[in-house]
C-alpha positions as CSV (number, residue, x, y, z in Angstrom):
1,M,-183.2,145.2,-183.6
2,P,-182.6,142.1,-186.0
3,Q,-180.1,139.2,-184.9
4,L,-177.2,139.0,-187.2
5,D,-176.9,136.0,-189.2
6,T,-173.8,134.2,-188.7
7,S,-174.6,130.7,-190.2
8,T,-172.8,131.7,-193.7
9,W,-169.6,132.9,-192.2
10,Y,-167.7,129.6,-191.8
11,M,-168.4,129.3,-195.6
12,T,-167.4,132.6,-196.4
13,I,-164.3,132.3,-194.6
14,S,-163.2,129.0,-195.9
15,L,-164.0,130.0,-199.6
16,M,-161.8,133.0,-199.2
17,V,-158.8,131.2,-197.9
18,V,-158.9,128.7,-200.6
19,A,-159.3,131.5,-203.2
20,L,-156.4,133.4,-201.5
21,F,-154.3,130.3,-201.7
22,C,-155.2,129.9,-205.0
23,I,-154.3,133.4,-206.1
24,Y,-151.0,132.7,-204.7
25,Q,-150.1,129.7,-206.2
26,L,-151.0,131.5,-209.5
27,K,-148.7,134.2,-208.9
28,M,-145.9,132.2,-207.9
29,L,-146.0,130.5,-211.4
30,N,-144.7,133.3,-213.2
31,H,-141.6,133.2,-210.6
32,S,-138.4,131.3,-211.4
33,L,-136.4,130.2,-208.7
34,T,-132.7,130.4,-208.9
35,S,-130.0,128.2,-207.1
36,I,-127.5,130.2,-205.1
37,T,-124.7,127.9,-206.2
38,P,-124.7,127.2,-209.8
39,Q,-124.9,123.5,-211.1
40,D,-122.5,123.9,-213.9
41,E,-119.4,124.6,-211.8
42,K,-117.8,122.1,-209.2
43,P,-116.9,123.7,-206.1
44,L,-113.1,124.6,-205.9
45,H,-111.7,123.9,-202.7
46,H,-108.2,125.4,-202.0
47,K,-106.1,124.9,-199.0
48,I,-105.9,128.0,-197.0
49,Q,-102.8,128.5,-194.3
50,L,-104.4,130.2,-191.6
51,P,-101.8,132.3,-189.5
52,W,-103.1,131.2,-186.1
53,D,-103.2,127.8,-184.8
54,K,-105.8,125.1,-184.9
55,K,-106.7,124.6,-181.3
56,W,-108.9,125.6,-178.8
57,T,-108.3,127.6,-175.6
58,K,-110.2,128.7,-172.9
59,I,-111.0,132.3,-173.4
60,Y,-114.5,132.8,-171.4
61,L,-115.1,132.5,-167.6
62,P,-117.2,129.3,-167.1
63,H,-120.7,129.6,-165.9
64,S,-119.9,127.9,-162.5
65,S,-117.3,130.2,-161.4
66,P,-118.4,133.3,-159.3
67,L,-118.4,136.6,-160.6
68,L,-114.7,138.6,-159.8
69,S,-115.4,142.2,-158.5
């Protein structure tokens, strides 16, 4: 039974990766990326009155406390 010649595998795999990268780049040239926020408009900052107080309260059980059962 003949031995499998693996001497060209490195070159084949590396050329395949380069070719896939080039194909990906060519396909991405056709797509235009849009920004999430429009560049023309200035962001409007409105002051909103919140119905709650702006203070932090502890509403959780700290990790150092034993569990109450």
